[in-house]
LOTORDREN-712380 format. One line per 10 residues: number of its first residue (from 1); their letters; for each residue x, y, z of C-alpha. Coordinates in nm, 3 decimals. Layout:
N
NUM = A = X Y Z ~ ...
//
This chain:
78
1 = MRIGIIGAGT = -0.690 2.406 -1.259 ~ -0.896 2.133 -1.116 ~ -0.759 1.754 -1.259 ~ -0.935 1.481 -1.175 ~ -0.790 1.112 -1.232 ~ -1.061 0.793 -1.279 ~ -0.792 0.463 -1.160 ~ -0.517 0.498 -0.914 ~ -0.300 0.203 -1.054 ~ 0.042 0.255 -1.216
11 = IGQLLASRFV = -0.066 0.513 -1.477 ~ -0.337 0.698 -1.204 ~ -0.087 0.745 -0.944 ~ 0.237 0.859 -1.175 ~ 0.049 1.109 -1.357 ~ -0.141 1.234 -0.988 ~ 0.220 1.235 -0.878 ~ 0.374 1.374 -1.135 ~ 0.139 1.711 -1.159 ~ 0.201 1.782 -0.789
21 = ESGKIRPSEV = 0.604 1.680 -0.823 ~ 0.594 1.989 -1.115 ~ 0.555 2.233 -0.872 ~ 0.252 2.400 -1.122 ~ -0.027 2.172 -0.997 ~ -0.097 2.195 -0.558 ~ -0.204 1.813 -0.443 ~ -0.527 1.973 -0.354 ~ -0.624 2.062 -0.688 ~ -0.563 1.713 -0.770
31 = IVSDTDKAKL = -0.884 1.435 -0.689 ~ -0.832 1.026 -0.749 ~ -1.118 0.814 -0.764 ~ -1.043 0.399 -0.779 ~ -1.214 0.081 -0.552 ~ -0.891 -0.021 -0.370 ~ -0.838 0.229 -0.087 ~ -0.486 0.145 -0.017 ~ -0.401 0.291 -0.331 ~ -0.605 0.619 -0.249
41 = GALQSKGIRA = -0.475 0.581 0.088 ~ -0.079 0.631 -0.073 ~ -0.182 0.923 -0.283 ~ -0.322 1.097 0.003 ~ -0.041 1.077 0.250 ~ 0.069 1.331 -0.012 ~ -0.184 1.570 -0.018 ~ -0.416 1.456 -0.303 ~ -0.739 1.381 -0.260 ~ -0.964 1.084 -0.297
51 = AESNRQAVEC = -1.306 1.075 -0.409 ~ -1.572 0.881 -0.267 ~ -1.679 0.824 -0.659 ~ -1.605 0.867 -1.023 ~ -1.895 1.093 -1.029 ~ -1.698 1.317 -0.781 ~ -1.369 1.335 -0.899 ~ -1.510 1.429 -1.250 ~ -1.790 1.670 -1.117 ~ -1.494 1.816 -0.931
61 = SDLVFLCIRP = -1.292 1.865 -1.218 ~ -1.161 2.079 -1.476 ~ -0.961 1.804 -1.695 ~ -1.049 1.397 -1.642 ~ -0.788 1.174 -1.714 ~ -0.934 0.795 -1.776 ~ -0.670 0.526 -1.598 ~ -0.814 0.249 -1.643 ~ -0.801 -0.131 -1.830 ~ -1.010 -0.121 -2.129
71 = TAPFTGPN = -1.279 -0.392 -2.119 ~ -1.572 -0.560 -2.380 ~ -1.657 -0.285 -2.592 ~ -2.043 -0.134 -2.553 ~ -2.265 -0.317 -2.751 ~ -2.566 -0.215 -2.675 ~ -2.905 -0.289 -2.566 ~ -3.032 -0.626 -2.598
//
């Protein structure tokens, strides 16, 4: 199963690391996107793939986790 994670903060890094450490998911089956390249680099050192964009993470995955902070609710076009 290919897993995508959008957001490499505390929760995103924890999920990615634990999936790989479980031994049930290979590092190459996990792809993570984030705007912080340093966070992605830390995951890449474990063999986890870094996505160029959120779209790439979604398109390359069977299951996607959104690990981002919530923002103001969308109220529709003005």
